[in-house]
C-alpha positions in Angstrom: 47.5 49.4 47.6 44.3 47.9 48.4 41.5 47.7 45.7 38.2 49.2 46.3 35.8 46.6 47.9 32.4 45.8 46.4 31.0 44.8 49.7 30.8 47.6 52.3 29.8 47.5 56.1 25.9 47.0 56.8 25.5 45.0 53.7 23.4 41.7 53.9 25.6 38.9 52.6 25.4 35.1 51.9 28.4 32.8 52.9 29.0 30.6 49.8 31.9 28.4 51.2 33.4 27.5 54.3 32.0 26.3 57.6 29.2 28.6 57.7 27.9 28.2 54.0 24.5 28.8 53.5 24.3 31.4 56.3 23.5 35.1 55.9 24.4 38.2 58.0 25.2 41.7 58.1 28.7 42.9 57.5 30.2 44.4 60.7 33.6 45.4 59.5 35.5 45.3 56.2 39.4 45.1 55.9 40.4 46.0 52.4 44.2 45.5 53.1 43.5 41.7 53.7 40.3 41.6 51.5 38.4 40.1 54.4 35.1 40.9 56.1 33.6 40.2 59.6 29.9 38.9 59.4 27.5 39.4 62.6 27.1 35.8 63.9 29.2 33.9 61.7 32.8 32.3 61.5 32.6 32.6 65.5 36.3 31.9 67.1 37.3 31.6 70.6 39.9 33.8 72.0 41.5 33.8 75.7 41.4 37.5 77.1 43.1 38.9 79.9 40.8 41.1 82.1 41.8 44.7 81.7 41.7 47.0 84.9 39.3 49.8 84.2 37.4 48.1 81.7 33.9 46.5 81.5 35.1 43.4 79.5 35.8 40.4 81.8 38.4 38.1 81.1 38.1 34.3 80.1 37.1 32.7 76.8 35.6 35.4 74.5 33.5 34.1 71.4 33.5 36.9 68.5 33.4 37.0 64.8 36.5 36.0 62.8 37.3 37.3 59.2 36.0 35.8 56.2 37.8 36.4 52.6 35.7 38.5 50.3 35.5 35.9 47.7 33.6 33.7 50.2 30.5 35.8 50.5 28.1 37.2 48.1 25.8 40.1 48.4 22.1 39.8 48.8 20.0 41.9 46.4 18.0 44.0 48.4 15.1 43.8 46.1 14.5 39.9 46.4 17.1 38.6 48.9 18.9 36.5 46.7 22.7 36.5 46.0 24.1 38.6 43.2 27.2 39.7 41.8 28.2 43.3 42.2 29.1 45.7 39.2 30.0 49.3 38.9 28.5 51.9 37.1 29.1 55.6 36.8 26.6 58.4 36.6 27.6 62.2 36.4 30.9 61.5 37.8 29.7 59.4 41.0 30.3 55.6 41.2 27.5 53.2 41.9 27.2 49.5 43.1 24.7 47.6 40.7 23.3 44.1 41.4 24.0 42.0 38.2 20.7 40.0 38.7 18.4 42.9 38.5 20.4 45.8 37.4 19.2 47.9 40.1 21.6 50.1 42.3 22.5 48.6 45.5 22.9 52.0 47.2 
């Protein structure tokens, strides 16, 4: 069973290792099973795609975002836009994400 991810869709993240190190972007998709995230405009890969009849997508070489392991990205603190670790706190039975740098709730 996949664990709960501390990074979610539409979060702003910083890539801390790999070919796109130092770049930031918005998380488009999260895959908890493989612990990977897809970040807008980062880790671009080329895929050869056949044209599909009745579809608007053309065939040819298509560039799209590839997966990045969750350990290679850090959440950007919404308050000061600096990378932070994420903690979990509970209040009244609800679970909240907390930025470790500032102690403020992320969402």
